[in-house]
N, C-alpha and C positions, 0 to 999 in steps of 0.2 A: 467318277470324281478320282483325279490324281492328286494325292496329298504331299506335298514337298516340304520336307522338315529339315531345317537348318541344325545342325549338330557340329560337333568337333571342336567346340571351344568353350567346354565346361558345362552346356545345358544338355542333360540326359534327354533320350527320347520317351515320351510318355507312353505308357503301355496301351492305354486306349487308342492311340493313333494307329499302332499295329494291328491292333485286334481285327480279325476279319479280313486282312490284307491277303489277296491272292497272288500277289507279285510285289517283292520288296527288291528295290534296285538302289545300288550305291557303290561307293568304293570298299574295298577289302576290309579296311580299318573299321569303317561304319558299320558294315554288316556284321562284323565278328563282335561288335561291342553292344548288339541288341539279340534278344531273344524273338526268333521268328515264330510267327503263327504255325501251327501244325497243320501241313499240307502246302504252305506258302511255297512259290517257287522264288529262288533267289538267282538274280543276276548281277554279277560283278561289273562295275563301269569300267570300260576299255575305250574302244572306239564307239562313238556315240551313236552311229546309223544302226549296227544291230539292236543296240539297246532300245532305240526310239521305234524300231520295227517290233520288238517284242511287246513293248508297251502298248503299241496300236493294236496288236491281237487281243490283248485284254480290254481295251477300250471298247473295241467293236463287240464284246461280249458283254460289255457293262459290267465288268469286273472290278474291284477295286484295287487300286495300286497306290504304293508308297514308294516315294525316292528319297534316300536320304542324302545330305548334301552337306558340305563344310560351310559354317558361319551362316551367312546370309545368302541364301542361294538365289535372291534378286539382284545381288552387287556382283557384277562379273560372273554369274554362275549360271547354273542350269536352267533357271525359270525362263530365260529368253528362248532358249532351243525348244523346250516343252511349250511356251505359248505359241511359237512360230509353227509348230507341228500340230497341235491340238487344240488351240485357243484359249485365250485367259480364263474364259468363264468356266472351263473345266478343271482349275487349278485352285487348289486349296493350299496356300502357301503359308507356312509357319515358320518365319525366320528366326534364327538364332542370332548371336552377337557375331558380326563380320570380323573376319581375322585382322582388317584394318583397325576397327574400333578396339579389338581386344590389344593389338600390339601397341598403340598409342597409350592405352590404359596401362599397360605395363609398363611404359616409358614416363608414366606421368606427365603426360602432354596433352592438350586440347587438339582436335584435329579439323575443326571447321575451315581453318585455313590451309590445309595440306591438299596437294593434287596428287591424286591417284592414279596410276598407269599400269596396265597389265603387260607382263612380259611373257605371259604363259602362252605358247604357241605362236608368238608374234615375235617380230625382230626387235632384239635387245637395243639397237641403237636409238630407238625412240625412247624408252626409258632412260637411257643413259643421258640423252641431251636433256630431258626435263629434269634430271638430278642435276646436271649442271646450271640449270637457267634458273631453278627455284631452291628455296631455302629448306622447305619442309615436303618432302616426297613419300609416298609408300609405294612400292613396288611388289605387283603379285608376281611370284616367281614361277618358274618352269624347267622343265628339262633343259639344259644347255643355257638357261638363263636365269642362274641362282646368284647368291652373295659373291662365290668366287669370280664369276664372269663379269658382274656388275663392278666389283672391286678393281678388277684388273682394267676395265675401261676407264674408270675414274681415275687411276694411275697416271693416265696419259696427260694430267693437267697439274703438273708439279708447281707451276708458277703460281698457282691459286691456293689460297687455303684449303687444305684439303677438308672433305665431307667426313662425317662419322656414320657408320652404317650401324643398325640397330636389327639385328637377324634375331627373328622370332621363329622358334622351331616347336612342332607339336604342342601348339596352343591349347591349353584345357585339357592336356593328358598328364599323367602321371610323370612322365619325363620331359615336360617342358623345359625349354631354355630360352632366355632372352639374353643377349650377349651384345655388348657395345665394343665395335672393332674399328680399325681404320681400313680405308680400301686396300693397303698392302696386306693387312693380316687377313682379311676377308680371302684375297686373291690366293694367298699361301694355303688355303684349307680345303680339305673335302667335306663338304657340308652334308652329304647324304641326301635323302629324300623327304627327310621330315620339316624342311622348312616351309613356314606357312607364309611370311611376308618380310620383305626388308624395307625400314625406313632409313632413308638418307637425309640427312639432318646438316644443317649449318646451325651448330647449337647457339651460337652469337645472335641469331635471328629465329630461333625455334619459337619463341613466344612474340607472335605478330602482333599487330593492332587487331582490335575487334573489327570483325567483319560483318556486313549485312548479308553478303551473298558467298554461299559456302563454295569450296572447291575452286576451280580454275579462276584467277583474278580477272576482273573485266578487262577489255582491251583499252588502253589510254584513251582519253577523251580527244586529245589532238596528236597528230604527228607531224613530221615535217616542221620541227619548232624552229623559231628564229635562231639566227646565229648566235645572238646576244644570250641564249641558254647554255652556251658552251665556251670555256676557255679555249682561246686559239691564239695562235702567233701570226701577226702581220695579215689578218684576214684569210689565212690559209685553211680555208674550211668550205666543204661543200654546201653551197648555197641552198636554201631550203626549197626552192622551186626544183632545183636538180634533185635534191634530196627525196622530195615526194614522188617523182616519177621513178626515181632508183628503188624505193621501197614498193611500189606498186609491182615492178617486174622482179624484185627479189622474193617478194610474198612470205617473209618471214613469221614464223608461228611456233607455237609450242610443239616440240619435239624435233624441231630443225635444228641444224647446225650451220652457222653461217660464218664465213670469213670475211673480214674487212682487211684488204691489202693494200698497203701504203695509207694507213687510217688517218694520218694527221693528227686532227683533234679528236678524232673517234667518234664524230657525229652520227655517221651511218651506224657504227657499230653499236652505240647507246640506243638508238631508234630501234633497230633490229631485236635488241635484248628488250627494251620496253613492252615490244610486241610479242614477247615470249620465246624468243629463239635463244639457244645457247650460241655465244659468239667468241671467236677468236679475232683479236685486231693484231695486225703484224705492222710494226713500224721501226724504220731504221734509225731515226733520230732519239737519243736518249732522253732529251728533254720533252720530245714527243710521247714516249712511253709514259712518263709522269704525267702529263695532261690528260692522255686517255683515261689512266686511272682516275684522277681527279674527278673528270667528267662524269665517269661511271658510277662514282661514289655519289656525288651531287644528284644524279638522278635515281639512285637507289637501285642500280642493276648490278649483275655479275659480267663482267667482261674479261677474258683471259687474255693478257696482254703478252705478246711474243717480240723481244727487241732483236732485229735482225733485217738483213736485205733480202727481198724477193729477187729472183725465184728461189735461189740456194736454201733460205730458211724453211721453205714450204715442204722440203722432205722430210723435216724433224716433225712435222705435224700428223700424227698417227691417224687421226679419224678423218674421212672424207667428207667435204661439206656438202649440205643441199643446194647452198646457193653461194655465191662468191660476188664481191664488189671490189673492183679494183680501181683505186683513186690514182692520180697523178699521171704523168706521162713522158716519163724519161726515156733513153736509149734501149733501157731493159724490157720496156713495155711488151714487145711481142712476144718474149720468152716467159714473162710473167704469166700473160694471159693464156699462153700455151700449156704451161704448169698448172694453171687453175682450171682449166677447160678438161684436161686430163683426169682431174679430181672430181670435178663437180658433177653431182647426181643430176641436177635439174637446170641450173641457171647460172649465167655470168654476166654481169652487169659491169660496163669500163666506161668511166668518166675521163674525158680527155679536152684539154683547151688547145691543144696545137692540132691543124688541120692534117699536118703531114703524118702525125701518128695513126690516123683513122684507117687507112687501107691495110696496114700490117695488123692492126688489132682484129679487123674484120676477117681477113685472111686466117689468122690464127685461131678464131671460133669456127668458122666454116671447115677449117681442115681438121678440126676436133669432132665433126658431125653435128655441130650445132646450125640450127637455123637463126640466122643472124637479122636483126633489125635495128635501126637507131633513128634518131632525130638529131637536130640542132636547137638547142634551147637558147632563146633570147628573150629577156624580159626587161622591163622597165617598171620600176617601183614608184608609188607616189611620193614626193619629197616637197617639204614645206619651201617657200619663198618668203622674203619679205613681204610685208602687206597683205599678210593672210590669203596669199595664194598657192597654187601648187604646180609643180612641175613634174616632168617624168625623168627618173634618172635611170639610165641604162646600166644593167649588169653585165659582165662580162660573158660572152657566149660560150657553150660548153657543149660538146658533142658527147651524146649519151648512146652508146650499142649496148645490145643486150642478144645474148644468145641463149636459146632453149634447146635443151638436147632433144634429137630427133627420136621419134618412135620408132624402136629397133636399134638404135645406137645401144651398146652395152653400156650399163652402169659401172663403173670401175669397181674392183675389188677391193674392200676396205683396206686403207692404208699402203696400197701398192701402185706404185707409178709403173707405167708401161715402159 
């Protein structure tokens, strides 16, 4: 049997757990905090593979093994690796308080409505985008993905009210620290290696509504909402039929960053945010900027709105998007599509009313190494007539192109234009 004990957030390891162990595995601070049985081998966790091989040798001989881990080892912890290697029936897991639960307790907040994301050994951008999109996020940190790096990434959104970071270090230890800082303050410090977890909070919304399902919010029941659900000027809005296919091709989700360039009413931006993505909406008209913000607020989502004309304003956006929606169709369209394609990691979708713009937009996508497809969308909606009868009312046709980055085409370096 492999006994896996959660420790490090205030719960001591019971002596009877260690009694008789032939092998004790754990982080150096966990091992230093306990008294090992006489004759037991001690293995300090570093790379997992050698430690797993050592454990396997003891398991083969049917000798008892104890693994010491932080907090709840079944929550983004070593239980997954052990179960994959040795099977769950061989594990006796004794969880402690997870660092996430402890951090929210220190902050005096419930966390059933929090999103938890791990940046330990993973790309930081996913955690950053979740923090942009959600009001209450716990980030499990790691080397190169700590409070300083998270704070620096969140500084790229000065147009939106900033988040507060709660940095919890050495939870359960004598030198425990829990500090509230701004992203700028976090970015300016060396936090060392004792950080357990970082909470990213929009404090105005930190106490959300009572939830039935914990964690990631359920996807909205509907998308491609009717135009009447958005404030717009003179029907200048992406129609819901077009929006439905655009959303399908953009594929927005939690952890993604989406740009809506030439956002107009911001209907596409808002819908992407409702589906969990972090969103930047770019709009050149001053009244449009206010309209996008009002629509985002009405639908309860965060959209970072940038006032400026593409393609020039795009150079000031620090982070490369996963997907881009380009609306409108002026003379600058080929240059806008080219600039977006240089930065997009996955997909660019372009909506146009003018046939003349299609070849140049298609060429811009293919020249950037994208596979390009498209359709002409023509729809007729049911409309009432006098006498309790119905006619078909045609909507204006729209060309929709979408490009997907080819396998083998380099993903752009973050924030760098070629």
